[in-house]
C-alpha positions as CSV (number, residue, x, y, z in Angstrom):
1,M,-5.0,2.5,-13.1
2,S,-7.2,2.2,-16.1
3,I,-10.2,1.2,-14.0
4,L,-9.7,5.1,-12.3
5,N,-11.2,6.3,-15.4
6,N,-14.7,4.2,-15.1
7,L,-15.5,5.3,-11.6
8,S,-16.5,8.9,-11.9
9,Y,-17.4,11.2,-14.8
10,S,-15.9,13.9,-13.3
11,N,-12.5,15.0,-14.1
12,F,-11.7,16.4,-10.8
13,K,-12.9,13.4,-9.0
14,R,-11.0,11.4,-11.3
15,D,-7.7,13.5,-10.9
16,L,-8.3,13.5,-6.8
17,L,-8.4,9.5,-7.2
18,V,-5.0,9.1,-9.3
19,N,-3.1,11.8,-7.1
20,S,-4.5,9.9,-4.0
21,K,-3.5,6.3,-5.6
22,N,-0.1,7.8,-6.6
23,G,0.5,9.5,-3.1
24,F,0.0,6.3,-1.3
25,T,2.1,4.5,-3.6
26,Y,4.8,6.9,-2.5
27,V,4.2,6.7,1.0
28,A,4.4,2.6,1.0
29,N,7.5,2.9,-0.8
30,I,9.2,5.6,1.6
31,A,7.9,3.0,4.6
32,V,9.7,-0.1,3.1
33,L,13.1,2.0,3.0
34,V,12.4,3.2,6.3
35,V,11.7,-0.4,7.8
36,F,14.9,-1.5,5.7
37,A,17.0,1.2,6.9
38,I,16.2,0.0,10.6
39,L,16.5,-3.8,9.9
40,I,20.2,-3.0,8.5
41,I,20.7,-1.7,12.0
42,I,19.2,-4.4,14.1
43,I,20.3,-7.6,11.6
44,E,23.7,-8.6,10.7
45,D,23.1,-11.4,8.6
46,D,22.2,-10.7,5.1
47,A,19.7,-13.9,4.6
48,W,17.9,-13.1,7.8
49,L,17.8,-9.2,7.0
50,Y,16.0,-9.6,3.8
51,R,13.6,-12.5,5.1
52,A,12.5,-10.5,7.9
53,L,11.9,-7.5,5.4
54,C,9.9,-9.9,3.2
55,F,7.9,-11.1,6.4
56,I,7.1,-7.7,7.4
57,V,6.2,-6.1,4.2
58,V,4.0,-9.4,3.1
59,G,2.2,-9.6,6.2
60,L,1.5,-6.1,6.3
61,G,0.2,-6.3,2.7
62,I,-2.1,-9.0,3.7
63,F,-3.3,-7.2,7.1
64,T,-4.4,-4.3,4.9
65,S,-6.0,-6.2,2.3
66,V,-8.0,-8.2,4.8
67,F,-8.8,-4.9,6.9
68,F,-10.0,-3.2,3.5
69,T,-12.2,-6.2,2.6
70,Y,-13.9,-6.9,5.8
71,C,-13.9,-3.2,7.2
72,I,-14.8,-0.9,4.1
73,D,-18.3,-0.8,3.2
74,E,-19.2,-0.4,-0.5
75,V,-22.1,1.9,-1.7
76,K,-24.8,0.1,-2.5
77,L,-26.2,0.5,-6.3
78,G,-29.6,1.7,-6.4
């Protein structure tokens, strides 16, 4: 959160970055709750329910981190 203040000198761009970060955080939280609700219906055993949720969330996090690292090009500083 504190690095966002150093990314831009424009207040508008900083506010846009903060709002985007918060929006994506809310969407991620809602997505985890939806996956959990679906898994409750499918899986009966509580231990396997939480294991499956953990594997899905961690796997998706690893995938998105790798995607971001290798597919998003940074602007070269001059």
